[in-house]
N, C-alpha and C positions, 0 to 999 in steps of 0.2 A: 926176472922179466916182468914188466908192468902188465896188468890185466887189461881186459877190453875196456874202452872208455865208457863211462856212465853217461846215458843220454837224458838230457833235460829239455823239456819244453817250457820256456820262460815267456810269460805274457802278463799283461796288467791292464788296469783302467778300462774295465768293461762298462761301467756306468749304466747298467740296465735301469731303465726308467726315463731316460731322456726322450722327450716326445716332440721336440722342436722340429718343424718342417715335415710333420706327418699327420695322417688322418687314421681313423679306425679301420682296421682290416676286418671285413665281415666274416672271414673264414675262422679267424682265431679270437676275435673280440679284443685284440691288442692294437695299440697304436702301431702303424706300419714302420715307424722308426724304431720302436722297441723290437719289432721283428728283425730289423736289420742287425741290431746288436746281438740278438739271440742267434741269428744265423752265423755271425762271425764266431761266436762261442762254439757252435756246431762244427765249424771248420777246424777249430783248435782241437776239439775232442776227436774228430775223425783222423786228423794228422797224428795225434799222440798214439791212438790205437793202431793205426796202420803201420807206423814206423817203430812201434814197440818202445815207446818212451819208458824210461826207468822212473821218472818223476815228472809230474806236471806241477810247475811252480808258478803260482799266481801272486803277483806283487802288489796287490791292494786296489781298492776302490771298485768293489763288486757292483754297487748300486749307485744311482744318482744321489741319494741321500741316506741318512742313517735310519730312516723308517720306511723301508720298501713295502710295497703292497704284498698281500699273501700270494697273489698271482705271480708277481716277479720272483718271490722266494721259491715258489713251486717250480718255475721254469729253470731257475739256477740249480735247484736240487736235482731235477731230472737229468741235467747234463753231468753233474758230479756222479750220479748213480751209474751212468754209462761208463765213465772212466773206472770206477771202482769194480764194476762187474767184469771189466776187461782186465782187471789185475794191475791197474796203473795207480800207484800212490799219488796223492794230491796234497800239496801244502798251500794253505790259504793265509797270506799275510794281510794284516789289518792296515788299511789306508786311512787318510783323513776323512773321506766320505763315509767310511764304515764306523767311525767313532761315535759313541753316544754323547749326549750333552753332559753327562756326569760320569766320572771314572768308574763308579761301582756298577753302572748299568751294563747290560750285555750289548755287544755289537751284533749285527745280523749274522756275521760269520760264526759267532759263538754257538749258535743253534746247531750248526753241523758238527761242531766238536763234541757235543753232548751225545752223538750217536756212535762214537768210537767203540764203546764196549759192546755194541750190538753187531758190529761188522764181523764178517767171516775172518777166520784165521788167515793172516797174510795181507788182508786189506788194510790200508793206512790212509787216514784222513786227518790231517794235522792243521791246527789253527795257530798262527803266530801273533798273539796280541801283545806280548811283552818281549823285551830283549832277552834272548836265551839261545843256547846251543841245542840243536836237535841232531841226533844220529839216526839216519834213515837207512834201513836195510833194503836195497834194491836187488833186482835179479842179476845185476852185474857187479854187486859189491856194496860195501858201506860208503855212505856219503855223509859229510858233516855240513850242517847248514846253520849259519849264525843269523838268527832272525832279528831284524831291526825295523820294527813297524814305525808308522808315523810318530815322531817324537811328541810325547805328552809332557808338558812342562811340570804339571803337578806331580807326576811320577818320577821324573828325572831330577828335579830340583827340590830337595827335601827341606831346605831352609825357606820358610814362608816369606822371608824378606824379599824374595825375587819379585813378589807382586808389586813392589814399589820401585823397581829398578827402571831406568830409562831403557828404551828399546835396544839401543846399541849394546849396552852392558848385558842386557838379558840375552841377546844373541850370542855374545861371547861366552856367557856362563853355560848356555845350553850346548853349544858346540864343544866346550871343554868337558862337560859331563858325558857326552856321547863318545868323545875321543878316549877318555879315561876308561869308560865302560868297555869299549872295544879292545883297548890294550890289555885290560885285566882278563878278558875272555881269551884273547890270543895267547897270553902268558900262562894261564892256569887251567883252561878247560879244553884246549884243542889237542887232538892227537896229530902230531906232525906227519904221521905216515899216511893219513887219509886225505882224499880230495876234499877241499873245503871251499864252500861258496858263501857269500854274504847275500841275503835277500833284504832289500831296503825299500822304503817308501819315503823319499825326501828329495830335496833339491841339492844338486852338486854344482859347485862353482864352474863356470865355463859352459854349462848346458844352455841350449836355446829353448826358451819357453814357447808355449803355444796357447791354445784356447783354455787350458786349465787355469790360467790367471783370471779368467772371467767366471769360472765355476768353483773357485777356491773355497774350501771350508776349513776353518781352523788356522792356527798360527803357523807360518812357514819358517823353516830354518834352512840355511844354505851351508852345506858342509864342504870341506876341502877334499879334492880327490887324493891328496897325499895321505889322508887318514887310512886309506885302504891299500896303499902300496906296501904290503907286508909279504914276506916270502911264504907265509903259511896260507895266504888267500889265493885261490886259483881263478875265481870268477866272481864279479859283483853284478847281481841281477837287480835291476831297479824298476820301480813304478813311480808314478806321480806326474811326470812330465809326458805330455801326449805325443811329442815328436820323437820318433825313433832316432837314436844317436848313440855313438860311443863317445865318452868324455875322457879327456886326458890322453896320455900316450904311455906306452910301456906296459908293464905287467903289474897287476892282473888287468884283463879287460873290464872296464866299468861301462855297463851298457843299459840304456833305457830301451825296453822293447817297444815303447810307445803304445798308444791306445789301439784297439782292434777295429774301430769304426770312426768315421769322421763325425765331429760334433757340430761344426759350423763352418762358415766360409773362410775363417782363418786357417783351416786345415785343407783348403781346396787343392793345393799342390802336393800335399804330404802323402806318401804311401803309408798304408796301415797293415799291421801284421803282428808277428811274434818272432821269437828267437829260438833256434834249434842249437843246442849246446852239447858238445861232447867234451867231458872233463876227466882228466886223470890227475894224480898228484903231481903238481909242478907244471901242469900244462892244460890249457883249455882252448878249444876251437869253437867258433860260433858263426852262424850265418842268419841273416834276416829272411824270413819267409813272408812274402806279401800276400795279403788277403784281398778278395774282390770287394772292396769297400764301396759304399754308395758314392757315386761321383757327385761333386759339387761343381757347378759351371756358372761363371760370370760372363754374360754376353755384353760387351762394351760396344756401343754404336755411336758413331759421330754422324749425325744427320743434318748438320748445319748447312751443308751445300746441296741437300736433296730437294728437288722440286716437288716430289711427292714423298714426304718423310715416312708415312705409314707403309706404303708399298715397298720402300727401300728397306725398312725394318723387317717386314714380312719376308722379303727375298733373302735377307741375311739369316733369319731364323731357319728358313728352308735349307740354306746352304750348310748350316751348322747342325742339321737334324741328327746326325750320327753321334755328336757329342752331347746333345740335349737329351736324347733318349735315356730314360731311367734315371736322370739326374735331378738333383735339387738345383733349381735355376733362378738366377736373378738377372735383371736387365738394367743396365745403366745407359741412358741415352743423353747425348749432348745435342741440344736444339737451340734455335733462336726463339725469342719470346713469341713471335707471331706464328710459329709452327705448332704451338701447343694445341690449338683448336683443330688441327688436322691430324691429330694422333688420338686414336681411341684405345684406351687401355684394355677394355673388354675384348676388342678384336685381336690385340696382340696376345692376350692370355689364351684366347681360343686357338691361335696359331701354335703357341707353345705346347698346348695340350695335344694338338694334332701331331706334333713332332714327337710326342711320347714322354714329355717331362713328367718326372715322378711327383714334383711339387714345385709350384711357382711361388717363390718367397716374396717377390716384389718387383715392381717396375718403376724405376726412378727416372724422372725427366729433369735433367740439369739444364736450366735455361741460362744461356750466356747473354748477359746484358751487354749491349754494344757500348764500347767506350768511344763515343764519337768526339772528334776534336771540336772544341768550342772556338767560335769565332770572336775575336776581340770586338768590343763595342765600337771602338774607333774605326775598325775595318768595316763593320756592318753599314755604317753611315755612307760608305763609298761604293756599296754593292747594290745592283739593281735587284728587284724581286726575283727575276729569272735567274740571276747569278746565285742568289741564295738557295733556290730550288736545286740548282746544279750541284752546289756544295753539299746539300743534304743527300742527294742521290749517290754521290761519290763516297759519303761516309757510311753507307749501309754495308752490312757484313753478311753475305758478299755483295759488292756493288753490282748493279746491272751492267751488262756489257754495253759497249758504245752505241750500238744500233738501238737497243731498247731505251737507253738513256736519252738518245736524240728524240725518239717518239714521245717519251714522257715530257720532255722539255717543250716539244711542239704543242702537246695537249695543254700543258700549263700555260703556255703563251696564249693559246686560244681562249682559255678560261679567263685569264687576266683581261684580255681584250674585250670579251663579252661583259665582264664585270664593269670595265671602264665605260662602255657604251651605256649600260643600264644607269650608272650613276650620273652620266652626262644628261 
């Protein structure tokens, strides 16, 4: 009879240190967006402890960059401590944002690995900087974990000739090296009777990219999902791509947990969270657990037909107040050139702040130049001045209604008559 499933909490891409769209929080001294990411981490910790996770598996990119501040290291360590004090083992995989500029230098995560000898009996804090197999004793049994951190060319390609290879050939060699390494591990180091997972930080063919393309650090390699379709592997836990998704079909599940908090407006519609996994030998079930991430809201307004564009924009902001509250907000407005003078950005910002916006990232006015039809010179010669004015009025966007056009034409006719009398 198989034993009770081993419970994993799989998450990734914390990126502590991202400060875009935030200001200093006077209570903590931290940027308010950093607080958002730390609160997401708090939710992860609380869920793991409450649901009695057997392992918390972090799949890379703990910080925004490889040189986090002492404050950010302290905050990360405080949450690890909570997990360890609750008896939950933690595995930290190294991602591309964690890698130092030189192979011999330490990653920010290596610091925590140095404390392993000081931990109480039964506590486990592991760091996966290199490709290796880890056997982890959990409260529900042994688990095998194949660590595959962000691929480092200098480590995987021993022949220095790779430095002169064209990019396509280099990609091929790096994929081949990783494939051979994984095959060797599966053939020689794996106990086929134990549940086995792969923890990786890289791109997989068929995955949908997100904002990580804008914050990429290091050389990226794209691996085929077929590499992991092996009967010994029960679950593939991935980091690196911020959009939560399962890649490929069939067995085993290949899953990006996604980032725990939104980075920018490219992630406006994406849910954020982590994966809860129950794994046994030959079988894994997982579900996505959504976190209350900071909302991002784009307010798109078409004001071209508005007689009072500012009041129309304010009315729309008030109608959308529930979705603006606590959100990072940007406003895109389509206007006619002559409306710009009737829109005060400061007034709109004031209204957004009244609606409870967390941060106003920008107000953009997209002026639509009128594409008025040109009258051929030969035709102009046969039109009266009044007929030319009428053509102009009809070309406006939007054109005045017939009653207003008639009044304008009468006024134009009167001005022309007065000008003619003056000249006479």
